[in-house]
N, C-alpha and C positions, 0 to 999 in steps of 0.2 A: 625781780632780781634773781629769784631762784631759777627762773627759766634761763637766764644768761649764764648763771653758774653751772647749769646743766648742759651748756653748749649752744643753746639757742637754735637748735635744729627744729624741723617740723614736728617731731614727736614731742619735744619739750614744750613747744608752743601749744600744741594740741592739748597736752595734759593741763597746762595752765588755763586754757580757755574752758576746760571742763569743770573748773573750780566753781562751786555753788555761789550764788549771790552776785555774779557779774551780769550786768545788763549789756545790751548790744553795743552801746557806745563805749563802755569800759573794755569790752573785748577788742573792739576796733583800735582803741588807744593803746592797749597792751601790745597788740601785734605790731603797731607802728613803732612803739618804743623799742621793742626787742630787736626787730629787724633793722631799724634805722641805727640804733646804737651799735649793733654788731657790724653792720656794713662800714660805718664811719669810725671804727675803733682806732685806727692809726691816726687819722686826722684829729680825732678828739684828744688823743694822747699828746699830740703836738700842741694843741690849744691849751690843754691843762698844764703842760710843762712850762708855759709862759707865766703862770701864776702860782706854781708850786715851788717850794723851797728845797725839794728833794726829787729825785727821779721818779717818774710814774711807776716804773717796774719794780721798785722796792716796796711799794705799798701792798698791803693785804689784798687778795683778789676781790673780796667783797667791797673793800674801799674803792678799788679801781672802778668797779662796775657802778657803784653809787655815783661816783664823780662823772663817769662817762655818760650815764643816763641823764644826769642833771645838765651836763654840758650840751648834750644833744638837744635837749629842750630849749636851752638858752640860745644856741647857735643855729639850729636848723628848723625849729618849729615856731613859726611866727604867731600861732594862735594861742600858745601857752604863755601866760604872763610871767615875767621874770620872778616875781616874789613867790608865785606858786611853784615854779620849778625848783627854786632854792628850798622853800619850806618843806615840800614833799620829800626831797632828797635827804634833808636833815632828819625828818621823821623816820624814813626807811633806815637810815644809818643807825639811829638810836634803837629802833626796834629789832633789827637783825644783827647789829654790831654792838657798839658800846658808846658811852658818852664822848670819849675821845674821838671816835670816828665821826660822830655827829658834829663836833666842834670843827673838825677838819673840813667836812663837807660845807658847813656854813661859811667858813672863812674863804675857802678856795672858790666856791661858786659865786659868792658875792663879789670877789675880785674879778672873776670872769664876766659877770653881768655888767660890771662897771667898765671893763676894758675888753669887750668881746673881740677875739681874734680867730680867724680861720686861715688855714694854710694858703699862701698865694698861688694863683694859677701859674704853672710852669711856663717858661718862655720858649723852651725847646727841648729836644730829646737828649741834649748833652748831659743833663743832670737827672739821672734816673731816680735818685732818692727824692728830689724835689717833686718829680711827677708822682711818685708812689705815695708820698705823704699827702699831697693834695688829693689824689684819687682814692686814698685809703686802701691801698693794695700792698701785698708783700712785693719786694723788689723783683723777684723772679717772674711774677705774674704781670707786673707792669711792663717789664722788659719784653715779655712774650707778646703783649698786645701791640707794642710799638713795632717789634720785628715783623709781626704777622700782618698788621693793617696800616702801618705808617703812623707818624706822630699825630697828625691832625685828626685822623679817624679814631686813634686811641683816646684822644681828648673827648670826643663825642661818646665813645663807648663808656668811658669812666663816668661822664655826666649821666648817662642813661642808666647804667647798672646801679648807681647809687640812689636812684629814684624807685618808687614802688613799681614792681614788674607789671606789665600788661596782663590782664586776665581775659580768658576766653572760655567759651563752652562749646562742646560738640553736641548738636541736637541729635537725638535718637530718632531718625527720620522714619523708622518703622512704627513709631508710636505717636509722633507729632509732626506737624508741618512747621518749617522754620519760621514762617510768618506768624503762626500761632504762638510759638515760643517767644518770638520777639515782642508780640503784644502782651503776653503774660508778664514778661520782664518789665515792660514799660509800665504796666498797671501796678507792679510791685515797687515802682520808683527807681528801677535800674535802667540806666541809659545804655542800650545795646545797639550795635551797628554791625553791618556786614564786615567781614574780615578783609584784609588788604590783598590776600593771595587768591581770591576767588574760590575758596573752598566752600562748596554749597552749604554744608551742614555747620559751618563755623559762624558764631556770633561773638564779637568782642564786647566785653563789658567795660564801657568807658567810665562808668561811675557806679559804685555799689554803696549807697548810703548805709550807715551802721545799722539802721533799723530794718533794712531790706534783706539782710543775710538769712533770716529764717525762711523767707519766701523762696529764696534761691535754693536753700537746703531741701525744702520740700519737693522742689522740682527734681533735684538730684536723687532723693530717696525714691521718688516715683518712677525713676528710670527715664525721665524725659530729656535730661541733659547730663553731660559729664564734663567736669573741669578738665581742660586740656589746652595747652598753649597753641597758638596758631602754628608755630614752627614745628611742634610735635605733630600736629594734624597734617602737615605737608607730606609726611611719610605715606599716608594712605592716598593722598592726591597723586603723588609721583608713581607709586607702585600700581595704582589704578586697577584693582581686582575686576575680573570679568566674570560674568555669569557662568557657573559650572566649573570654575577653576578650583584646583587644590592648592591651598596656600599654607606655607609654614611660617609661623611667627616665632622666630628663634630668639631666645633670651627674652621671653615674653614678660617676665616679671609680674607685676600686678595686673597687667592686661589692658592698660589704657589704649595702646595702639591696637591690641587685639580687637577691642570693641569697635574701633574705627574701621578696621578691615571688615569685620562681620557686618557692619551696617551698610557696606557699599555694594551689596548684591548677594544673591543666593549662592555663595561659594562655600566650599568646605574649608574651614580654618582649623589648622592644628597648631595649638599653642604649646611651645616647648620651653621648659625651664627646670632647673634642678633644685630650686628652693621651695620646699613644701609650704612654708608660711606665705610666700608670695602667691603660690598656686591656689591656696585656700582663699585668698582675697580675690584672685582672678575668677574662681568659680562663683563666688558670691556676686561679683560684678556682672558676670554674664547672666546670672539669674535676675539681677536687678534690671538689666536691659532687655531681658527676654530673648536673648540670642540662643537658638538651639543648634546652630550650624558650627559650633566651636567644640572641638575635641581637645582635651587637656592631657598632656603627656609629661610625666616627670622624667627628664633625661639630662645628661651632661652634654652641653653643646660642643665641647671640645672633643667628643668621641662620636663614633658613628651612631646614628639614631637607632632606636629599637626596631626589630623586625616588623614589617608591615608599613613602615614609613620609608618608602623607596624614593620616588622622585616626584617633585611638585612642579606645578606650572610656574609658581612664583614663590620666592622666599624673601621675607623681611628679616634682616639681621640687625637687631637693635642692640648693638654691641655694648657690653659693660665698659664704662669709660670714667674719666676723672670728673666729668660733669662741669668743667670750668666754663662752658658756654652758658651755663644757667646761674652764674654768680649774682645776677640781678634778682633772681627768684629765690635762690638758696643762699641766704646771707652768710651762713657758716662755712661754705665751701672754700672761700678765698683764704681762710685761716687754717683749714683742715688739710688741704692738699699741698703737695710739695713739688719741687722742680723735677724730681725723678719719677713721679707717679705715672706720667705718660709713657715713659720707656718701659716701666715695669708692666703696665697693662697691655702694651703692644704685643707681647708674646702670646697672651691669651686671645687677643682680638684676631691676630693672624691665624691662629689655629681654628677659632670659631668660623671664620670666613672660609677657610680651606675645607672644613667638614661640610658646611652648609652648601657649598658649591657642588659637592658630590651628590647632593640630593635635589638638584635642579635638572629637569628633563632637557634634552636638546631642544633648542628654540625657546626655552624658558628664560626667566629673568630673576635677578637678585638685587635687592636694594640694601646697601650697607649704610647704616645710620649711626652717628654718635651725637651726643650733645656736648662735644668738646671742640675747641678751636685749635687744639694742639696738632700740628701736622704729623707727629709721630703716631697719633691715633687715627689719623684721617687718610690723606693721600699716600703717606708712607707705609700704610698697610695695604692699600688697594693696588698701587702701581707695581710693587714687587709681585703681588699675586697674579696680576695680568701678565707680567713678563715671564713667569715660570709656569703658567697654566695654559696649555694650548686650547684653542677653541673658545676662548672668552674674549670679549671686548667691552669697552665702556660706551654708553650712550649719553649724549649731552643732556644734562639735567636742567640747566638754566632755561632753555626753550620751553620745557614742560611747565616750569613755574610761571614764565611769562605768558604762556597760553592760558593758564588759569586766571591770571590777572586780566587778560584781555576779554575772557569770557564772562567776567563778573559784570552784572547788569548795574550800571551806575544808577543810583537813586532807589535801589531796592529797599534800603533802609536809610533813613535820613542820618547823615553824619558819617556814613561809611567812607573809608579812604582806600586808595590803592598803595601798593608798596612803592616807596621812593626808589629811584634808579640805583641808588647806592646801598640798598638794603641787603643785597646778596653779592658776595664775592665769588666770581667765577674762577675756578681752579682747573683749567683745561676743560675736560668734560664734566668735572665735579662742581658742586656748588656748596657754599658755606654762608648761611644767614649770619649777619653781623650782630653780635649781642649788643644790647643797650640802645640801638637805633630805634627810636619810637617804642621803647619798652620791650624789644624783641629778645628772644633767646638765640644763642649761637648753635645751630645744628648743621652737621656735615652730611651731605647726601652723595652717594655714588651708585648709579644704576648700571648694572652689568648684565650682559646678554650672553647666554651659552648658544653658540651657533648650531643650527640644525646639522646633524651628522657629525658633530664634534664628539670625540671619544669621551 
């Protein structure tokens, strides 16, 4: 409950998981309760309103979360007995709140257990509020999904992002063979399979039993694998570093994509970011992975880079964005972001792209990436850049993704799948992976080329 009152983000969940005395199953259940209750907050409030005698929003915040967590167990978790969900919620209300809150929880949740109701599936896009209550999304975000993808796909997205997100690892191929890691995961009880995009170093974790988490963490600590979603790993696949290239990773952050680039060949990688806390994590991660071909530079990506960083063969711009393509993974984002955030960030994104392009050699390439589905952060950044910047053109991204899928060897690992035909939205030469489809994240990719001899 304290985790939800603290916002339910990854930092709050990590802090809760570090509490002493929790075994593996309790950690797994805690994570499930926090993320599930946070995702389904609006739908849960609709269900609670049917059995409450007063509006949900007039209740104390602690009382609201006690009822939501109890309702989530009653309505969405088949394995939790009804009496356990009610009794535990009453106990929490009494311990963290007061006797009156405990009585309220007991009465409301018993009514809900007797008459369970979930929001009905919407019949069409005409009633945005009905769609958003069912999908448990703010109205602006639900409308965005319908406008961007169409109503039928928006239904599939909503169903997907409200399920646990797909998990994947990137194998550190300089230290271990992918087959070797697959077998290690299997022996630890983790069901792993080849990814659907044909990324050679990617393994999808189809099932991680509660007791297997420690084994996975040991592999991470040893630098054998890194947690990274398939769609995030696509950036390295599309940029495709070559031996001997100089590559800039702009807005590198904690360096998840930096490690992916460093592992794809003996290239020189320069990771650029202006946040010292993130760079400290990046340094530690490169040491964990054993990559010595990464140079870390603290610099503001909206300004010209420091002297000595002239022109690179390839640049990855991992632009800061709203992150709404990852609402299936980041449960709190749907409630933290607002309809104006995309427009606000666009000014910074456009400037970062403009500066990065000046540091690409003629004949070089630039990959612009966001984990947002908002066109204001995606094609509406890249298209104006191309129109006002001579010597630059876009290269089709979808064929590169499809080539990776075709190159994947079927049967490499039992249970592997390929991407469904509707997993990626083609936007001219650009591509957008569709969030929620088979647990995916929504990532936008634009691959740009500076023509040889261009000014």
